[in-house]
C-alpha positions as CSV (number, residue, x, y, z in Angstrom):
1,M,20.1,3.8,-30.7
2,G,17.7,3.2,-33.5
3,T,14.5,5.0,-34.2
4,G,12.3,2.2,-33.0
5,D,13.9,2.1,-29.2
6,S,11.7,3.7,-26.8
7,L,12.9,4.9,-23.3
8,G,10.8,5.0,-20.3
9,L,11.3,6.6,-16.9
10,D,9.7,5.2,-13.9
11,S,10.2,7.4,-10.9
12,K,9.5,6.4,-7.2
13,A,9.1,8.1,-4.4
14,I,11.5,8.0,-1.2
15,S,9.8,9.8,1.7
16,A,10.7,9.3,5.2
17,L,10.9,5.7,4.4
18,P,14.9,5.4,5.0
19,V,14.6,6.8,8.5
20,I,11.3,4.6,9.4
21,N,13.2,1.6,8.2
22,K,16.4,2.5,10.4
23,F,14.1,3.0,13.5
24,I,12.3,-0.3,12.8
25,D,15.7,-1.9,12.4
26,R,17.4,-0.4,15.5
27,I,14.5,-1.3,17.9
28,E,14.4,-4.9,16.2
29,L,10.7,-4.8,15.4
30,K,11.0,-7.5,13.0
31,K,12.8,-9.8,15.4
32,L,10.2,-9.3,18.2
33,L,7.4,-10.0,16.1
34,L,9.1,-12.9,14.4
35,N,9.2,-14.2,18.1
36,C,5.3,-13.3,18.5
37,I,3.6,-14.6,15.3
38,P,3.8,-17.7,13.9
39,S,4.4,-18.1,10.1
40,K,3.9,-20.5,7.2
41,Q,6.6,-21.7,4.9
42,N,4.1,-21.6,1.7
43,Q,3.5,-17.8,2.3
44,K,4.2,-15.2,-0.4
45,L,4.2,-12.6,2.2
46,S,4.8,-13.3,5.8
47,H,2.2,-12.1,8.7
48,V,5.4,-10.2,10.2
49,D,6.3,-8.6,6.7
50,A,2.8,-7.4,6.1
51,I,2.5,-5.7,9.7
52,L,5.7,-4.1,9.1
53,I,4.4,-2.6,5.7
54,F,1.2,-1.5,7.7
55,V,3.4,0.2,10.2
56,R,5.4,2.0,7.4
57,N,1.8,3.1,5.7
58,I,0.5,4.6,8.8
59,L,3.5,6.5,9.9
60,L,3.8,7.9,6.3
61,E,0.2,8.2,4.9
62,R,-2.4,6.4,6.5
63,E,-3.8,5.0,3.5
64,P,-7.0,2.7,3.8
65,L,-6.3,-1.4,3.3
66,Y,-8.0,-1.3,-0.2
67,K,-5.2,1.5,-1.5
68,L,-2.5,-0.1,0.2
69,S,-1.2,-1.8,-2.9
70,E,-1.3,1.7,-4.6
71,W,0.7,3.0,-2.0
72,A,3.3,0.6,-1.9
73,A,3.6,0.8,-5.8
74,G,4.7,4.4,-5.4
75,F,7.9,3.3,-3.6
76,G,10.9,1.3,-4.5
77,P,10.1,-2.5,-3.3
78,C,12.9,-2.7,-0.6
79,L,11.8,0.6,1.1
80,V,8.3,-0.8,1.5
81,G,9.8,-4.6,2.5
82,L,8.4,-6.0,-0.3
83,Y,11.8,-7.0,-2.0
84,D,10.5,-9.4,-4.5
85,V,6.9,-9.3,-4.0
86,D,4.6,-8.0,-6.4
87,P,2.7,-4.8,-4.5
88,E,-0.7,-6.5,-6.1
89,I,-0.4,-9.4,-3.2
90,L,-1.4,-6.5,-0.6
91,S,-4.8,-5.7,-2.3
92,R,-5.4,-9.5,-2.8
93,S,-4.7,-10.3,1.0
94,S,-6.5,-7.2,2.5
95,Q,-9.4,-8.8,0.6
96,T,-9.2,-12.0,1.9
97,C,-8.6,-10.9,5.3
98,L,-11.8,-8.4,5.1
99,S,-14.1,-10.8,3.7
100,K,-13.1,-13.9,5.7
101,T,-11.9,-12.7,9.0
102,P,-14.3,-12.1,11.9
103,I,-13.6,-9.2,14.0
104,N,-11.9,-10.0,17.1
105,T,-12.5,-7.2,19.9
106,S,-10.2,-8.9,22.2
107,T,-6.9,-7.3,23.0
108,P,-4.0,-10.0,22.3
109,S,-1.6,-10.8,25.1
110,L,2.0,-10.9,24.6
111,N,2.2,-13.6,27.1
112,N,2.2,-16.3,24.3
113,C,5.5,-14.9,22.6
114,Q,8.5,-17.7,22.6
115,D,10.8,-15.2,24.0
116,N,9.6,-12.8,26.7
117,S,12.7,-10.8,26.9
118,F,11.5,-7.4,25.6
């Protein structure tokens, strides 16, 4: 190694995410949500993946929406469900949702699901 080489260390947390992810897989939560929530092809992050990230966040630390990207950046992308997506997309998405989405106080019905076999 030359004297101009610089080495860096990037540490990421693990926490209880492997256990939570195993539980999410075991109860097939993603499959259930995919049956109930439509998704668009041109999305960088699907609605289902965003919901699963919110679930992980609530179970671990309950960070507010505006800090979700900071929270996700502290973990390996695969552990929080981002895979090849930049964690910054979470802050941009939450700002867009909060500024444009009216608050709906009605409870959504599961009768709209494509497959009611749960």
